[in-house]
NUSE-790831 format. One line per 5 residues: number of its first residue (from 1); for each residue y, z negated, x of N, C-alpha, C, CB. Coordinates in nm, 4 decimals, decimal comma. Glycine has a CB too. Example, Ala and Ser with C-alpha at 12.3 -4.5 7.8 and 13.67 -1.06 7.14 Angstrom:
% residues 2
1> -0,5690:-0,7800:1,3190:-0,4500:-0,7800:1,2300:-0,3300:-0,7800:1,3200:-0,4473:-0,9046:1,1308 | -0,2250:-0,7080:1,2850:-0,1060:-0,7140:1,3670:0,0030:-0,7870:1,2900:-0,0598:-0,5725:1,4084
//
This chain:
% residues 131
1> -0,1168:0,0000:0,0841:0,0000:0,0000:0,0000:0,1232:0,0000:0,0887:-0,0003:-0,1207:-0,0957 | 0,2150:0,0809:0,0607:0,3350:0,0965:0,1416:0,4420:0,0003:0,0955:0,3864:0,2401:0,1354 | 0,5116:-0,0598:0,1886:0,6181:-0,1538:0,1558:0,7542:-0,0863:0,1465:0,6230:-0,2639:0,2587 | 0,7608:0,0441:0,1703:0,8896:0,1130:0,1700:0,9508:0,1240:0,0300:0,8734:0,2511:0,2291 | 0,8693:0,1383:-0,0709:0,9199:0,1598:-0,2064:0,9198:0,0323:-0,2892:0,8376:0,2654:-0,2761
6> 0,8970:-0,0814:-0,2296:0,8922:-0,2063:-0,3055:1,0266:-0,2772:-0,2960:0,7785:-0,2982:-0,2538 | 1,0556:-0,3449:-0,4027:1,1784:-0,4245:-0,4011:1,1486:-0,5607:-0,3407:1,2376:-0,4396:-0,5441 | 1,2501:-0,6377:-0,3198:1,2342:-0,7716:-0,2618:1,1492:-0,8586:-0,3524:1,3711:-0,8378:-0,2381 | 1,1730:-0,8501:-0,4831:1,0959:-0,9317:-0,5774:0,9481:-0,8947:-0,5749:1,1513:-0,9158:-0,7192 | 0,9181:-0,7650:-0,5628:0,7777:-0,7227:-0,5554:0,7107:-0,7820:-0,4320:0,7672:-0,5686:-0,5528
11> 0,7806:-0,7765:-0,3205:0,7231:-0,8288:-0,1969:0,7059:-0,9796:-0,2034:0,8104:-0,7917:-0,0780 | 0,8024:-1,0506:-0,2628:0,7898:-1,1959:-0,2778:0,6741:-1,2309:-0,3700:0,9202:-1,2561:-0,3320 | 0,6559:-1,1534:-0,4743:0,5440:-1,1781:-0,5669:0,4106:-1,1582:-0,4988:0,5534:-1,0865:-0,6886 | 0,3991:-1,0497:-0,4189:0,2745:-1,0248:-0,3461:0,2474:-1,1368:-0,2445:0,2807:-0,8879:-0,2745 | 0,3502:-1,1846:-0,1790:0,3325:-1,2938:-0,0829:0,2883:-1,4198:-0,1546:0,4625:-1,3199:-0,0047
16> 0,3444:-1,4485:-0,2718:0,3051:-1,5668:-0,3484:0,1608:-1,5556:-0,3924:0,3963:-1,5855:-0,4702 | 0,1195:-1,4359:-0,4369:-0,0211:-1,4172:-0,4775:-0,1151:-1,4368:-0,3585:-0,0417:-1,2762:-0,5386 | -0,0760:-1,3863:-0,2435:-0,1599:-1,4021:-0,1237:-0,1727:-1,5485:-0,0876:-0,1016:-1,3232:-0,0047 | -0,0626:-1,6215:-0,0948:-0,0672:-1,7652:-0,0649:-0,1549:-1,8379:-0,1642:0,0734:-1,8254:-0,0658 | -0,1420:-1,7997:-0,2939:-0,2215:-1,8648:-0,3983:-0,3701:-1,8368:-0,3778:-0,1770:-1,8169:-0,5380
21> -0,4048:-1,7125:-0,3430:-0,5464:-1,6810:-0,3218:-0,6010:-1,7535:-0,1990:-0,5658:-1,5292:-0,3063 | -0,5198:-1,7659:-0,0944:-0,5636:-1,8408:0,0228:-0,5832:-1,9879:-0,0096:-0,4632:-1,8255:0,1359 | -0,4946:-2,0444:-0,0933:-0,5079:-2,1837:-0,1335:-0,6336:-2,2039:-0,2157:-0,3854:-2,2289:-0,2124 | -0,6632:-2,1117:-0,3062:-0,7855:-2,1225:-0,3875:-0,9099:-2,1125:-0,2990:-0,7885:-2,0120:-0,4964 | -0,9040:-2,0209:-0,2043:-1,0173:-2,0052:-0,1122:-1,0382:-2,1343:-0,0325:-0,9938:-1,8850:-0,0159
26> -0,9309:-2,1960:0,0125:-0,9411:-2,3214:0,0874:-0,9971:-2,4322:-0,0002:-0,8043:-2,3624:0,1431 | -0,9470:-2,4406:-0,1255:-0,9977:-2,5441:-0,2164:-1,1462:-2,5237:-0,2436:-0,9190:-2,5431:-0,3489 | -1,1870:-2,3962:-0,2545:-1,3277:-2,3664:-0,2775:-1,4116:-2,4123:-0,1583:-1,3477:-2,2158:-0,3028 | -1,3556:-2,3999:-0,0384:-1,4319:-2,4372:0,0805:-1,4491:-2,5877:0,0918:-1,3641:-2,3839:0,2050 | -1,3656:-2,6650:0,0194:-1,3767:-2,8105:0,0259:-1,4846:-2,8659:-0,0646:-1,2457:-2,8732:-0,0095
31> -1,5395:-2,7846:-0,1521:-1,6454:-2,8310:-0,2425:-1,7698:-2,8586:-0,1581:-1,6757:-2,7248:-0,3560 | -1,8174:-2,9807:-0,1584:-1,9285:-3,0219:-0,0732:-2,0637:-3,0156:-0,1425:-1,9050:-3,1606:-0,0238 | -2,0640:-3,0017:-0,2736:-2,1903:-3,0058:-0,3474:-2,2574:-2,8698:-0,3556:-2,1669:-3,0588:-0,4866 | -2,1967:-2,7681:-0,2997:-2,2526:-2,6343:-0,3071:-2,3801:-2,6289:-0,2226:-2,1494:-2,5282:-0,2594 | -2,4948:-2,5915:-0,2812:-2,6222:-2,5889:-0,2070:-2,6182:-2,4930:-0,0871:-2,7364:-2,5486:-0,3008
36> -2,5460:-2,3840:-0,0996:-2,5388:-2,2896:0,0120:-2,4670:-2,3540:0,1311:-2,4662:-2,1595:-0,0312 | -2,3625:-2,4300:0,1018:-2,2893:-2,4974:0,2090:-2,3729:-2,6076:0,2712:-2,1581:-2,5549:0,1564 | -2,4454:-2,6785:0,1873:-2,5328:-2,7854:0,2393:-2,6371:-2,7248:0,3326:-2,6024:-2,8630:0,1228 | -2,6962:-2,6123:0,2901:-2,7964:-2,5453:0,3722:-2,7341:-2,4936:0,5030:-2,8606:-2,4290:0,2937 | -2,6148:-2,4354:0,4941:-2,5474:-2,3845:0,6137:-2,5154:-2,4982:0,7093:-2,4187:-2,3093:0,5758
41> -2,4689:-2,6116:0,6554:-2,4381:-2,7270:0,7398:-2,5648:-2,7780:0,8070:-2,3723:-2,8395:0,6571 | -2,6753:-2,7846:0,7325:-2,8019:-2,8321:0,7881:-2,8488:-2,7370:0,8999:-2,9103:-2,8432:0,6760 | -2,8319:-2,6074:0,8797:-2,8700:-2,5112:0,9835:-2,7829:-2,5279:1,1084:-2,8586:-2,3670:0,9297 | -2,6512:-2,5469:1,0883:-2,5625:-2,5683:1,2027:-2,6011:-2,6940:1,2797:-2,4170:-2,5780:1,1563 | -2,6326:-2,8009:1,2046:-2,6730:-2,9255:1,2711:-2,8036:-2,9073:1,3470:-2,6874:-3,0389:1,1686
46> -2,8967:-2,8289:1,2898:-3,0232:-2,8028:1,3586:-2,9981:-2,7222:1,4868:-3,1216:-2,7270:1,2651 | -2,9065:-2,6263:1,4789:-2,8739:-2,5457:1,5966:-2,8111:-2,6332:1,7048:-2,7784:-2,4301:1,5588 | -2,7202:-2,7206:1,6645:-2,6539:-2,8098:1,7603:-2,7568:-2,9031:1,8251:-2,5423:-2,8926:1,6900 | -2,8495:-2,9560:1,7436:-2,9519:-3,0458:1,7971:-3,0425:-2,9715:1,8949:-3,0353:-3,1069:1,6830 | -3,0822:-2,8493:1,8574:-3,1694:-2,7707:1,9459:-3,0962:-2,7378:2,0755:-3,2163:-2,6403:1,8759
51> -2,9682:-2,7061:2,0669:-2,8888:-2,6758:2,1854:-2,8814:-2,7980:2,2769:-2,7471:-2,6298:2,1454 | -2,8591:-2,9142:2,2171:-2,8515:-3,0380:2,2968:-2,9857:-3,0668:2,3641:-2,8098:-3,1580:2,2076 | -3,0949:-3,0426:2,2919:-3,2276:-3,0663:2,3492:-3,2542:-2,9702:2,4661:-3,3367:-3,0503:2,2406 | -3,2179:-2,8433:2,4505:-3,2360:-2,7472:2,5594:-3,1511:-2,7851:2,6798:-3,2007:-2,6055:2,5125 | -3,0300:-2,8306:2,6537:-2,9424:-2,8736:2,7630:-3,0041:-2,9931:2,8370:-2,8018:-2,9105:2,7086
56> -3,0609:-3,0868:2,7613:-3,1249:-3,2031:2,8239:-3,2456:-3,1591:2,9064:-3,1680:-3,3062:2,7166 | -3,3228:-3,0625:2,8543:-3,4373:-3,0127:2,9296:-3,3925:-2,9428:3,0586:-3,5198:-2,9164:2,8429 | -3,2860:-2,8634:3,0493:-3,2354:-2,7964:3,1685:-3,1863:-2,8985:3,2712:-3,1221:-2,6993:3,1314 | -3,1189:-3,0015:3,2244:-3,0687:-3,1061:3,3148:-3,1857:-3,1781:3,3827:-2,9804:-3,2081:3,2370 | -3,2901:-3,2088:3,3044:-3,4076:-3,2755:3,3618:-3,4750:-3,1847:3,4651:-3,5084:-3,3142:3,2501
61> -3,4847:-3,0547:3,4335:-3,5454:-2,9607:3,5278:-3,4596:-2,9497:3,6538:-3,5632:-2,8215:3,4623 | -3,3276:-2,9478:3,6388:-3,2384:-2,9402:3,7541:-3,2542:-3,0636:3,8427:-3,0924:-2,9258:3,7083 | -3,2613:-3,1805:3,7795:-3,2781:-3,3038:3,8569:-3,4129:-3,3049:3,9288:-3,2660:-3,4270:3,7654 | -3,5170:-3,2526:3,8613:-3,6489:-3,2462:3,9251:-3,6448:-3,1523:4,0453:-3,7565:-3,1994:3,8240 | -3,5763:-3,0372:4,0312:-3,5633:-2,9446:4,1442:-3,4873:-3,0097:4,2588:-3,4923:-2,8154:4,1005
66> -3,3788:-3,0796:4,2271:-3,3013:-3,1462:4,3318:-3,3843:-3,2534:4,4018:-3,1743:-3,2083:4,2728 | -3,4639:-3,3272:4,3241:-3,5494:-3,4296:4,3841:-3,6528:-3,3649:4,4759:-3,6194:-3,5132:4,2746 | -3,7099:-3,2509:4,4343:-3,8082:-3,1811:4,5163:-3,7432:-3,1287:4,6441:-3,8723:-3,0654:4,4374 | -3,6232:-3,0741:4,6319:-3,5517:-3,0243:4,7503:-3,5225:-3,1408:4,8452:-3,4188:-2,9524:4,7092 | -3,4812:-3,2535:4,7900:-3,4526:-3,3710:4,8730:-3,5800:-3,4199:4,9422:-3,3911:-3,4844:4,7874
71> -3,6919:-3,4175:4,8692:-3,8192:-3,4611:4,9271:-3,8611:-3,3661:5,0396:-3,9293:-3,4679:4,8180 | -3,8463:-3,2362:5,0158:-3,8813:-3,1387:5,1188:-3,7908:-3,1543:5,2417:-3,8710:-2,9954:5,0626 | -3,6624:-3,1818:5,2172:-3,5699:-3,2020:5,3289:-3,6091:-3,3262:5,4088:-3,4248:-3,2150:5,2775 | -3,6503:-3,4319:5,3383:-3,6936:-3,5535:5,4067:-3,8178:-3,5272:5,4904:-3,7210:-3,6652:5,3056 | -3,9139:-3,4531:5,4342:-4,0358:-3,4197:5,5076:-4,0012:-3,3362:5,6312:-4,1354:-3,3433:5,4164
76> -3,9118:-3,2395:5,6134:-3,8718:-3,1544:5,7261:-3,8006:-3,2367:5,8329:-3,7805:-3,0397:5,6777 | -3,7158:-3,3294:5,7904:-3,6449:-3,4139:5,8866:-3,7432:-3,5026:5,9626:-3,5392:-3,5003:5,8152 | -3,8406:-3,5585:5,8918:-3,9417:-3,6412:5,9589:-4,0229:-3,5587:6,0572:-4,0349:-3,7067:5,8560 | -4,0591:-3,4359:6,0174:-4,1357:-3,3494:6,1069:-4,0533:-3,3133:6,2298:-4,1806:-3,2220:6,0338 | -3,9260:-3,2849:6,2085:-3,8387:-3,2522:6,3217:-3,8233:-3,3721:6,4138:-3,7008:-3,2055:6,2723
81> -3,8093:-3,4914:6,3554:-3,7963:-3,6118:6,4368:-3,9243:-3,6364:6,5168:-3,7643:-3,7337:6,3481 | -4,0405:-3,6154:6,4517:-4,1672:-3,6345:6,5217:-4,1813:-3,5327:6,6357:-4,2859:-3,6220:6,4230 | -4,1436:-3,4082:6,6093:-4,1519:-3,3053:6,7130:-4,0571:-3,3383:6,8283:-4,1189:-3,1662:6,6544 | -3,9375:-3,3832:6,7952:-3,8413:-3,4192:6,8995:-3,8936:-3,5371:6,9816:-3,7038:-3,4537:6,8373 | -3,9495:-3,6371:6,9116:-4,0045:-3,7532:6,9796:-4,1190:-3,7110:7,0714:-4,0527:-3,8579:6,8776
86> -4,2078:-3,6224:7,0233:-4,3200:-3,5760:7,1048:-4,2693:-3,4990:7,2265:-4,4148:-3,4877:7,0213 | -4,1669:-3,4157:7,2055:-4,1093:-3,3399:7,3168:-4,0480:-3,4333:7,4199:-4,0038:-3,2412:7,2659 | -3,9762:-3,5349:7,3715:-3,9156:-3,6312:7,4626:-4,0216:-3,7089:7,5392:-3,8254:-3,7271:7,3861 | -4,1305:-3,7480:7,4696:-4,2388:-3,8204:7,5366:-4,3042:-3,7321:7,6423:-4,3440:-3,8682:7,4342 | -4,3264:-3,6043:7,6073:-4,3867:-3,5110:7,7026:-4,2958:-3,4939:7,8237:-4,4138:-3,3743:7,6359
91> -4,1655:-3,4793:7,7989:-4,0701:-3,4647:7,9093:-4,0690:-3,5909:7,9954:-3,9280:-3,4353:7,8553 | -4,0768:-3,7081:7,9322:-4,0789:-3,8335:8,0078:-4,2054:-3,8432:8,0923:-4,0691:-3,9543:7,9128 | -4,3212:-3,8035:8,0333:-4,4467:-3,8054:8,1095:-4,4392:-3,7097:8,2283:-4,5659:-3,7681:8,0188 | -4,3873:-3,5899:8,2038:-4,3760:-3,4926:8,3123:-4,2808:-3,5426:8,4206:-4,3280:-3,3572:8,2581 | -4,1714:-3,6065:8,3786:-4,0775:-3,6607:8,4764:-4,1435:-3,7721:8,5571:-3,9505:-3,7131:8,4065
96> -4,2208:-3,8576:8,4901:-4,2900:-3,9653:8,5602:-4,3934:-3,9082:8,6574:-4,3576:-4,0603:8,4597 | -4,4687:-3,8066:8,6133:-4,5677:-3,7438:8,7016:-4,4988:-3,6778:8,8215:-4,6511:-3,6392:8,6236 | -4,3875:-3,6111:8,7940:-4,3117:-3,5473:8,9022:-4,2629:-3,6529:9,0015:-4,1916:-3,4672:8,8453 | -4,2157:-3,7656:8,9475:-4,1694:-3,8749:9,0332:-4,2849:-3,9299:9,1168:-4,1066:-3,9875:8,9482 | -4,4028:-3,9458:9,0539:-4,5196:-3,9945:9,1280:-4,5598:-3,8959:9,2374:-4,6378:-4,0183:9,0324
101> -4,5604:-3,7654:9,2030:-4,5947:-3,6640:9,3045:-4,4944:-3,6659:9,4197:-4,5992:-3,5231:9,2409 | -4,3664:-3,6799:9,3841:-4,2619:-3,6837:9,4866:-4,2799:-3,8063:9,5761:-4,1216:-3,6849:9,4214 | -4,3087:-3,9222:9,5119:-4,3306:-4,0455:9,5887:-4,4521:-4,0320:9,6792:-4,3484:-4,1657:9,4943 | -4,5607:-3,9743:9,6252:-4,6816:-3,9555:9,7060:-4,6543:-3,8600:9,8215:-4,7973:-3,9021:9,6191 | -4,5791:-3,7524:9,7963:-4,5461:-3,6567:9,9008:-4,4632:-3,7228:10,0107:-4,4707:-3,5372:9,8417
106> -4,3643:-3,8017:9,9703:-4,2824:-3,8726:10,0685:-4,3667:-3,9703:10,1499:-4,1680:-3,9472:9,9987 | -4,4611:-4,0389:10,0826:-4,5482:-4,1336:10,1536:-4,6362:-4,0594:10,2541:-4,6364:-4,2130:10,0533 | -4,6906:-3,9433:10,2128:-4,7739:-3,8653:10,3042:-4,6913:-3,8162:10,4234:-4,8378:-3,7458:10,2302 | -4,5689:-3,7679:10,3938:-4,4836:-3,7204:10,5030:-4,4505:-3,8335:10,5989:-4,3547:-3,6589:10,4478 | -4,4228:-3,9533:10,5441:-4,3917:-4,0686:10,6296:-4,5133:-4,1060:10,7134:-4,3460:-4,1896:10,5444
111> -4,6323:-4,1032:10,6490:-4,7533:-4,1379:10,7219:-4,7777:-4,0360:10,8339:-4,8747:-4,1441:10,6261 | -4,7576:-3,9079:10,8037:-4,7755:-3,8045:10,9060:-4,6739:-3,8237:11,0178:-4,7617:-3,6632:10,8445 | -4,5512:-3,8563:10,9830:-4,4473:-3,8811:11,0820:-4,4844:-4,0022:11,1685:-4,3108:-3,9035:11,0128 | -4,5304:-4,1097:11,1005:-4,5693:-4,2303:11,1738:-4,6865:-4,2024:11,2675:-4,6059:-4,3426:11,0761 | -4,7812:-4,1202:11,2222:-4,8971:-4,0868:11,3062:-4,8512:-4,0078:11,4283:-5,0026:-4,0055:11,2256
116> -4,7604:-3,9093:11,4043:-4,7088:-3,8308:11,5168:-4,6323:-3,9209:11,6146:-4,6171:-3,7169:11,4657 | -4,5536:-4,0120:11,5584:-4,4769:-4,1044:11,6418:-4,5708:-4,1919:11,7241:-4,3842:-4,1920:11,5549 | -4,6734:-4,2467:11,6551:-4,7703:-4,3325:11,7259:-4,8436:-4,2528:11,8327:-4,8721:-4,3942:11,6267 | -4,8746:-4,1245:11,8036:-4,9443:-4,0409:11,9020:-4,8534:-4,0148:12,0208:-4,9900:-3,9071:11,8388 | -4,7243:-3,9885:11,9968:-4,6311:-3,9673:12,1060:-4,6196:-4,0932:12,1914:-4,4936:-3,9262:12,0520
121> -4,6076:-4,2088:12,1228:-4,5966:-4,3358:12,1951:-4,7215:-4,3614:12,2794:-4,5744:-4,4521:12,0965 | -4,8374:-4,3331:12,2197:-4,9627:-4,3558:12,2933:-4,9711:-4,2615:12,4133:-5,0856:-4,3355:12,2002 | -4,9283:-4,1349:12,3901:-4,9323:-4,0380:12,5012:-4,8353:-4,0795:12,6096:-4,8989:-3,8953:12,4518 | -4,7202:-4,1255:12,5718:-4,6207:-4,1700:12,6697:-4,6734:-4,2904:12,7464:-4,4869:-4,2049:12,6004 | -4,7358:-4,3825:12,6732:-4,7916:-4,5032:12,7354:-4,9043:-4,4654:12,8327:-4,8444:-4,6013:12,6266
126> -4,9840:-4,3708:12,7904:-5,0947:-4,3254:12,8738:-5,0429:-4,2596:13,0010:-5,1840:-4,2280:12,7961 | -4,9382:-4,1784:12,9827:-4,8798:-4,1133:13,1002:-4,8245:-4,2168:13,1981:-4,7685:-4,0159:13,0577 | -4,7628:-4,3228:13,1482:-4,7056:-4,4251:13,2328:-4,8144:-4,5044:13,3062:-4,6191:-4,5185:13,1499 | -4,9192:-4,5376:13,2350:-5,0243:-4,6223:13,2929:-5,1211:-4,5382:13,3772:-5,1016:-4,6969:13,1808 | -5,1289:-4,4165:13,3341:-5,2187:-4,3299:13,4070:-5,3633:-4,3462:13,3676:-5,2044:-4,3539:13,5513
131> -5,3958:-4,3903:13,2548:-5,5360:-4,4076:13,2141:-5,5888:-4,2741:13,1811:-5,5523:-4,5041:13,0944
//
């Protein structure tokens, strides 16, 4: 419908009718005893309840996943700590063995030096005495 050919009174009347029909529609929506509305409300409540239940299930699943990830991280950390400890123990054993070998080598070298020294002294003594 075109508003170009309408007078002010026509337009005001149409606006009043529109307001009146909207008011009637609103009043109709306030009727609570309508079985269709009761059924629609019950369906909406069921949908909301189902949505809340799914959300709770998702939250529980998320928490379970986080707990599993945390458990796996703890296991990995313990394994890494055990591996590091084993590596450190192995390095300490190797260092101790190396130290023992070095000490034994130094002792052998000293003994060889002492033997050579004693042999030189004995040879010198023999040369002096003439035995």
